[in-house]
N, C-alpha and C positions, 0 to 999 in steps of 0.2 A: 444913450439916446433915450427919449423921453416918450411916453404913450403917445401924446399929439405930435412928435415928430414921426412916428411910427405910420399914423393916419394920414398925413400929409403925404408922404414916400408913397405908401400904397394908393391914394387919392390920385396920384401925379401918374401911375401905372394903368390904372383901372379909372379910365375917364367917365365910363357911363355910369359910376354908381357915386352918388353923394358923399362927402365927407362923414356926415350922419350915418349914413347906410356904412359905409366903411368900419365907424365906430363901432356899430352894433355888432358887427362879425366878427371884428377883433375882440370885444369883450366876450362874446360867446366863445371863442377859442381859447380864451384865458379862464373863463369859468370851467369850461371842459376840462382843462389842464388841471387847474385846481382841485375840481371834485375828485379827479384820479389820483392825486398827489394825496389829499386827505385820506382817503380809501386806502393809501399804501401800496398802489399801484406804480408800475414804471410805466413811463413815457418816453418813446424811442421815436426821434425825428431824424429819417434818414439823411446824411449828408451835414447834418448839424450836430447832434448828441443827445446822449440820453440823461433823464433826469429821473433819480428814484429817492426814495424816503429812508434816510438812515436814523437808526435810534442808538443816541447816545447815553450810557451808563450814567447812574448817579454818580458824583466825585465829591472829594474833597477840595474846597478852594480856600483862599486867604482872601480877605477883605485889603486890601491895599491902603486904607486910609487908618482903618484901627488895628489891622494885624490878626484880626479875629479870624478863626477858622470857622468856616461855614459850609454846609451840605449843599452842594447843586443837584437838584432832582434831577432825574432822567427826562430827557427831551427826544423830540424828533426834528431832522434837519434836511434840508435838501441836499443831494449831493449831485452834480453835473458832470458829467465825462464825456468832453467834445470829441467828436467823429475823427476818422483818421483824415478825412477828406478837409474838414476845419483845422486842423492841426497843420497839414500840409500848407494849406492857404496862408496861415498865419506865418509858418515860418520860410516862406519863399524869400 
C-alpha cells in the first residue's frame, strides 16, 4: 500500500476531513514515529505490532564482483514484531 492509497482509505472513512487534512495528520503520525525511532525508543501499536531499533555490529563481508573483503560498519536497523492478534488474523 502506498501513502496515497492510505490517504484515500482514511478519507473514505472520515468524510468530514479533506484529503489534504488527512495527509497532514498521517504525515504528523509518521514524523512522530520517525522521531521516536531516531531517538532509539520503542513504538508499540496494540493489535498491530512493535517497532524497535536494533544495532548491528560491524562485520567482514565480501564484494561479490571483485571477491575483495570489505568491512561493513556498524549500523542501526528497524525491527518489527507483529502482535499476536495480527499473526492470528494472517494465519486464519
